[in-house]
C-alpha positions as CSV (number, residue, x, y, z in Angstrom):
1,M,0.1,2.1,35.4
2,M,0.7,5.4,34.1
3,V,-1.3,6.4,31.1
4,L,0.1,8.5,27.9
5,N,-0.7,11.7,29.5
6,D,1.3,11.3,32.7
7,I,4.6,10.8,30.2
8,C,3.8,13.7,27.7
9,N,4.1,17.4,28.4
10,V,1.6,17.7,25.2
11,I,-0.6,15.7,23.4
12,T,-3.1,17.6,21.1
13,C,-4.0,17.5,17.4
14,G,-3.7,20.0,14.5
15,V,-5.5,22.7,13.3
16,A,-9.1,21.7,12.8
17,K,-10.2,24.4,10.2
18,R,-8.2,24.2,6.6
19,P,-5.9,27.0,6.3
20,E,-5.6,28.8,3.1
21,Y,-2.9,26.6,0.7
22,I,-0.5,28.4,-1.6
23,E,1.2,27.1,-4.1
24,K,4.7,27.5,-2.4
25,G,5.1,28.4,1.1
26,V,5.3,26.3,4.6
27,P,4.4,22.6,4.4
28,F,1.4,21.6,5.9
29,L,1.4,18.1,6.7
30,S,-1.8,15.5,7.4
31,S,-2.1,11.5,8.0
32,K,-1.3,10.3,4.5
33,N,1.9,12.0,5.2
34,V,3.0,9.6,8.1
35,K,3.3,6.0,8.1
36,S,4.8,3.6,10.9
37,D,8.3,4.9,11.7
38,R,8.1,6.7,8.2
39,F,7.0,10.3,6.5
40,I,5.8,10.1,3.0
41,L,6.9,13.7,1.6
42,N,5.7,13.0,-2.1
43,A,2.9,15.3,-1.5
44,Y,1.5,17.7,0.4
45,N,-0.1,21.2,0.7
46,H,1.6,24.5,1.5
47,V,0.6,27.5,4.0
48,S,1.6,30.8,4.3
49,K,4.3,31.8,6.6
50,E,2.1,34.0,8.7
51,D,-0.6,30.8,9.1
52,Y,2.4,28.7,9.9
53,L,3.4,31.1,13.2
54,S,-0.3,31.6,14.0
55,L,-0.8,27.6,13.8
56,T,1.9,26.8,15.3
57,K,1.7,29.6,18.5
58,N,1.3,27.2,21.1
59,N,2.2,23.6,19.8
60,K,5.1,23.6,17.4
61,P,6.3,20.1,16.3
62,E,9.8,19.9,16.8
63,V,12.6,17.2,16.6
64,D,12.2,13.9,18.7
65,D,8.2,14.9,19.1
66,I,5.9,11.9,18.0
67,L,3.1,12.5,14.9
68,Y,0.3,9.8,15.4
69,T,-2.4,9.7,12.9
70,R,-6.0,9.8,14.2
71,V,-8.1,9.9,11.0
72,G,-8.6,7.2,8.2
73,S,-5.4,5.8,8.3
74,F,-5.3,6.1,12.3
75,G,-2.6,4.7,14.7
76,E,0.7,4.8,13.4
77,A,3.4,6.9,14.6
78,A,6.6,8.2,13.3
79,V,9.1,10.5,15.6
80,I,9.8,13.8,13.9
81,D,13.6,14.0,12.7
82,L,12.8,16.6,9.7
83,D,14.7,19.2,9.3
84,F,12.4,22.0,7.9
85,D,9.6,24.1,9.8
86,F,5.5,22.5,9.3
87,A,2.0,23.1,10.4
88,I,-0.1,19.5,11.0
89,F,-3.9,19.3,10.1
90,V,-6.4,17.7,12.5
91,S,-5.9,14.2,11.2
92,L,-2.5,13.7,13.1
93,T,-1.8,14.2,16.6
94,L,1.3,16.0,18.3
95,L,2.9,14.3,21.4
96,K,5.8,15.8,23.0
97,P,7.1,13.2,25.6
98,K,8.8,14.1,28.6
99,K,12.3,12.9,27.9
100,D,13.6,13.0,31.3
101,I,11.3,9.5,31.7
102,V,10.4,8.3,28.2
103,L,12.4,7.8,25.3
104,P,10.6,8.9,22.1
105,R,11.8,6.3,19.9
106,Y,10.6,3.7,22.7
107,L,7.1,5.4,22.6
108,M,7.4,5.5,18.8
109,H,7.6,1.6,19.0
110,Y,5.3,1.0,21.9
111,L,2.3,3.2,19.7
112,N,3.3,1.2,16.6
113,S,3.0,-2.3,18.4
114,P,0.2,-4.8,17.8
115,R,-1.2,-4.4,21.6
116,I,-1.6,-0.5,21.0
117,K,-2.7,-0.7,17.1
118,H,-5.7,-3.1,18.4
119,L,-6.6,-0.7,21.2
120,A,-6.3,2.1,19.1
121,K,-8.9,0.2,16.1
122,N,-11.3,-0.6,18.9
123,S,-11.5,3.1,20.3
124,T,-12.4,5.0,17.0
125,S,-15.4,6.7,16.4
126,G,-17.2,8.5,13.9
127,V,-19.7,7.6,11.1
128,G,-18.3,7.0,7.8
129,V,-14.3,8.1,8.1
130,Q,-13.0,6.5,11.4
131,N,-11.2,9.0,13.8
132,L,-9.3,8.3,16.9
133,N,-9.9,11.1,19.7
134,V,-7.3,12.8,21.4
135,K,-9.1,12.0,24.8
136,V,-8.9,8.6,24.5
137,V,-5.0,8.8,23.6
138,R,-4.1,10.4,26.4
139,Q,-5.4,7.5,28.5
140,F,-3.4,4.6,26.4
141,P,-1.9,2.8,29.2
142,I,1.9,2.0,29.3
143,N,4.2,0.6,31.4
144,L,7.8,2.4,31.5
145,P,11.1,0.7,32.4
146,P,14.3,2.6,33.3
147,L,15.4,4.7,30.6
148,E,18.2,2.7,29.9
149,Q,16.5,-0.6,29.3
150,Q,14.0,1.3,26.5
151,K,17.0,2.7,25.2
152,K,18.2,-1.2,24.8
153,I,14.9,-2.2,23.5
154,A,14.7,0.7,21.0
155,A,18.2,-0.1,19.5
156,I,17.1,-3.9,19.3
157,L,13.7,-2.3,17.4
158,D,15.4,-0.1,15.2
159,A,18.2,-2.5,13.8
160,A,15.4,-5.3,12.8
161,D,13.8,-2.5,11.1
162,T,16.6,-1.2,9.3
163,Y,17.3,-4.6,7.9
164,R,13.5,-4.6,6.7
165,Q,13.6,-1.4,5.1
166,K,16.9,-2.0,3.6
167,T,15.3,-5.5,2.2
168,K,12.1,-3.6,1.1
169,A,14.3,-0.8,-0.8
170,L,16.3,-3.8,-2.8
171,I,12.8,-5.0,-3.9
172,T,12.1,-1.3,-5.1
173,K,15.3,-1.6,-6.8
174,Y,14.7,-4.9,-8.9
175,D,11.0,-3.4,-9.8
176,A,12.9,0.0,-11.2
177,L,15.2,-2.2,-13.1
178,T,12.9,-4.3,-14.8
179,Q,10.8,-1.4,-15.4
180,S,14.2,0.8,-17.4
181,L,14.6,-2.7,-19.1
182,F,11.0,-2.5,-20.8
183,L,10.9,0.9,-21.6
184,D,14.5,0.5,-23.1
185,M,13.4,-2.4,-25.3
186,F,10.2,-0.9,-26.3
187,G,10.0,2.6,-25.4
188,D,7.1,4.5,-23.9
189,P,4.0,1.9,-24.6
190,V,1.7,5.2,-25.2
191,R,3.9,7.5,-27.2
192,N,5.3,4.4,-29.2
193,P,8.6,6.0,-30.4
194,K,9.4,2.9,-31.7
195,G,6.9,2.7,-34.7
196,W,5.3,-0.7,-33.0
197,T,2.2,-2.4,-34.5
198,M,-1.0,-1.0,-32.2
199,K,-3.7,-3.7,-31.7
200,P,-6.8,-4.0,-29.8
201,L,-6.5,-5.6,-26.6
202,K,-9.0,-8.6,-28.0
203,E,-5.7,-9.7,-30.5
204,F,-3.7,-10.0,-27.6
205,G,-6.0,-12.9,-25.6
206,K,-9.4,-14.5,-24.8
207,I,-10.9,-11.5,-22.5
208,V,-13.1,-12.7,-20.0
209,T,-15.0,-11.3,-17.1
210,G,-15.3,-12.6,-13.7
211,N,-18.9,-13.2,-11.9
212,T,-20.1,-13.9,-8.5
213,P,-21.9,-17.3,-8.1
214,S,-25.3,-16.7,-6.1
215,R,-25.1,-16.0,-2.3
216,K,-28.4,-17.6,-2.0
217,N,-27.0,-21.0,-2.6
218,D,-24.3,-21.7,0.0
219,A,-22.9,-24.8,-1.8
220,N,-21.2,-22.4,-4.3
221,F,-18.6,-21.3,-1.2
222,N,-18.7,-24.2,1.1
223,D,-15.2,-25.3,0.6
224,K,-11.6,-24.7,-0.8
225,F,-12.0,-26.2,-4.1
226,I,-10.5,-23.3,-6.0
227,E,-9.7,-19.4,-4.9
228,W,-12.0,-16.7,-5.9
229,I,-9.8,-13.4,-6.5
230,K,-11.1,-10.0,-6.1
231,T,-9.6,-6.5,-6.9
232,N,-7.6,-6.4,-3.6
233,N,-5.6,-9.6,-4.7
234,I,-4.4,-7.7,-7.4
235,T,-1.2,-5.5,-6.3
236,S,1.4,-3.4,-7.1
237,A,3.6,-5.4,-4.7
238,F,3.5,-9.1,-6.6
239,T,3.4,-9.9,-9.8
240,N,1.3,-12.9,-9.4
241,V,-2.3,-12.5,-7.7
242,T,-2.1,-13.0,-3.9
243,T,-3.9,-15.6,-2.2
244,A,-7.5,-15.5,-2.0
245,K,-9.3,-15.5,1.3
246,E,-13.1,-16.8,-0.1
247,Y,-12.8,-20.2,-2.0
248,L,-15.5,-21.6,-4.3
249,S,-16.5,-25.3,-4.1
250,E,-16.7,-27.3,-7.4
251,E,-20.6,-26.8,-8.0
252,G,-19.2,-22.8,-7.3
253,L,-17.1,-23.0,-10.0
254,L,-19.6,-24.5,-12.5
255,N,-21.3,-21.4,-12.1
256,S,-18.6,-18.9,-12.1
257,R,-15.4,-18.0,-14.8
258,S,-11.7,-18.9,-14.2
259,V,-8.5,-18.9,-16.3
260,N,-5.3,-21.0,-16.1
261,E,-1.8,-20.2,-14.7
262,G,-0.1,-17.6,-17.1
263,S,-3.6,-15.5,-17.6
264,L,-3.6,-11.4,-16.6
265,L,-6.4,-10.4,-14.8
266,V,-7.1,-6.4,-14.5
267,A,-9.0,-4.7,-12.1
268,C,-11.8,-2.9,-14.4
269,I,-14.5,-1.8,-11.7
270,A,-13.1,0.4,-8.6
271,G,-14.1,3.3,-6.8
272,S,-11.0,5.1,-7.5
273,I,-9.7,5.8,-10.9
274,N,-5.9,4.9,-10.1
275,S,-7.1,1.5,-9.0
276,I,-8.5,0.6,-12.9
277,G,-6.3,-0.8,-14.7
278,R,-3.8,-2.8,-11.9
279,A,-2.6,-5.9,-12.9
280,A,-1.5,-9.0,-11.8
281,L,-0.4,-12.9,-13.2
282,T,-1.8,-15.8,-12.6
283,D,0.4,-18.9,-11.4
284,R,-2.2,-21.2,-11.5
285,K,-6.2,-21.6,-11.9
286,V,-8.1,-19.3,-10.3
287,A,-12.1,-18.0,-10.6
288,F,-12.6,-14.7,-10.0
289,N,-15.4,-11.7,-9.3
290,Q,-16.8,-9.2,-12.2
291,Q,-14.6,-6.5,-11.2
292,I,-12.2,-8.0,-13.3
293,N,-11.6,-8.5,-16.9
294,A,-8.9,-11.5,-17.6
295,I,-6.8,-11.9,-20.7
296,E,-5.5,-15.5,-21.7
297,P,-2.8,-14.4,-24.0
298,F,-2.7,-15.8,-27.6
299,R,0.5,-17.9,-28.8
300,N,2.0,-14.8,-30.1
301,I,1.4,-12.9,-26.8
302,S,4.4,-13.1,-23.8
303,S,2.8,-12.9,-20.6
304,T,5.4,-11.5,-19.2
305,F,5.4,-8.8,-21.8
306,L,1.8,-8.1,-21.1
307,Y,2.1,-7.5,-17.6
308,Y,4.7,-5.1,-17.6
309,L,3.2,-3.5,-20.9
310,F,0.1,-2.9,-18.4
311,K,2.0,-1.4,-15.8
312,S,3.4,0.8,-18.0
313,S,0.4,2.1,-19.4
314,S,-1.8,2.7,-16.3
315,G,-2.9,6.6,-17.2
316,Y,-3.5,5.5,-20.8
317,I,-5.3,2.7,-19.7
318,Q,-7.3,4.8,-16.8
319,S,-8.2,7.4,-20.0
320,H,-10.3,4.8,-20.9
321,A,-12.8,4.4,-18.1
322,S,-16.5,5.4,-17.6
323,N,-17.0,8.7,-15.1
324,G,-19.0,8.3,-12.6
325,M,-19.5,7.6,-8.7
326,K,-18.0,3.8,-9.6
327,R,-15.1,4.0,-12.1
328,M,-15.3,1.2,-14.8
329,L,-14.1,-0.5,-17.7
330,S,-16.5,-2.8,-19.9
331,K,-15.5,-5.5,-21.6
332,G,-16.5,-4.1,-24.6
333,D,-14.4,-0.7,-24.2
334,F,-11.6,-2.9,-22.5
335,Q,-11.2,-5.2,-25.5
336,K,-10.8,-2.1,-28.0
337,I,-7.9,-0.7,-26.1
338,K,-5.1,-0.3,-28.8
339,M,-1.7,-1.1,-27.3
340,I,2.1,-1.8,-28.8
341,C,2.2,-5.5,-30.2
342,P,6.2,-6.0,-31.1
343,D,6.8,-9.4,-32.6
344,I,7.0,-12.3,-30.2
345,D,10.9,-13.1,-30.6
346,I,11.8,-9.8,-28.8
347,Q,8.8,-10.1,-26.5
348,N,10.5,-13.4,-25.4
349,Q,13.9,-11.6,-25.0
350,F,12.4,-9.5,-22.6
351,A,10.4,-12.1,-20.7
352,D,13.6,-14.2,-20.3
353,S,15.7,-10.7,-18.9
354,V,12.8,-10.3,-16.6
355,K,13.0,-14.1,-15.3
356,A,16.9,-13.5,-14.3
357,I,15.7,-10.7,-12.5
358,E,12.7,-12.1,-11.1
359,V,14.8,-15.0,-9.4
360,Q,16.5,-12.5,-7.2
361,K,13.3,-10.5,-6.5
362,T,11.7,-13.7,-5.0
363,Q,14.7,-14.4,-2.7
364,A,14.5,-10.8,-1.7
365,Q,10.4,-11.3,-0.8
366,A,11.2,-14.0,1.1
367,S,14.1,-12.3,3.1
368,L,11.5,-9.5,3.6
369,A,8.6,-12.1,4.4
370,Q,11.3,-13.1,7.2
371,A,12.7,-9.7,8.3
372,E,8.7,-8.4,9.0
373,N,8.1,-11.5,11.2
374,L,11.3,-11.1,12.9
375,F,10.8,-7.3,13.7
376,N,6.6,-8.5,14.7
377,S,7.8,-10.6,17.0
378,L,10.7,-8.5,18.9
379,L,8.0,-6.0,18.7
380,Q,5.4,-8.4,20.4
381,R,8.0,-9.3,22.8
382,A,9.5,-5.9,23.7
383,F,6.1,-4.8,25.3
384,K,5.6,-7.9,27.3
385,G,8.9,-7.4,29.2
386,E,10.4,-10.1,27.5
387,L,13.1,-8.9,25.0
388,V,15.6,-7.3,27.5
């Protein structure tokens, strides 16, 4: 069996010493710019032309090379298809495949396969931020079929991934449509150009702060009586809270706090300011922990309107959080935040329009789940020799 070092001319990491950044210059990419088969180029630093030439003197990133993340978000590979010069930071590994024996996109899919991701996860080292050592990557095992077979496998995986990405893009469009509808009807909720009445959140609904039942009593957590929601169940990808991994017992519920369907859960304690104010609705009764404040809307408040009000006001909500290592929005401060409060009739008009869009979005999300399952299944089969 061969190893990656046998099939690549170069496997090396980017520069370890951070160069001087400038406002405009040559892009300087890091692991945050690379995902599986994707480049995320919405934010990166720049270096001077002189530094770029120095940094890439021996190993310049070129089209059909592979970038592989090795620090923080490690184990994700993308084939370079960028049409501009750039240098890379130490958080990225650069691989230059021997194209006479390995197809770059085949190697990329191999590195992104569950087997190699698992190997990468178990090969990291370091205290705190884990890193994937280049010496370890060079010794990753690989069996190479003939080039023609590699091309067929890569083509099948590319087609499955294209379908998956198109479905993701469709969901993004539905989200953008809903956000646009909100702004058309209500305007910017922070600037309030339409002059809506402003009210504190305590007048939108009953405010409830979650808690954690005592872990000294195992009976609080011993069955699946009710989901116990944490902030990681509140994601921007879904309107409703995702399924909890931990459940409370009937006894645990008596020692906890819960809300019914139609409530809004808001992350109010987090390590990052960007996580404060993240919100999701409940489509079932759930319990939740102390990092979350919930709003049980009064009759004159549409839960759908409230959800999109929070989505459109994230920076404003975060501005009310306390400073410090742990960013926090206490119940007292949370319920004082003033937000626009249009008449319930127009809130309901908005909610009815959103409902029609959400039907289409839900169908797209179901299609995406199928596409993800198909792609992952093909990925596993491809490197077991079962695909072609």
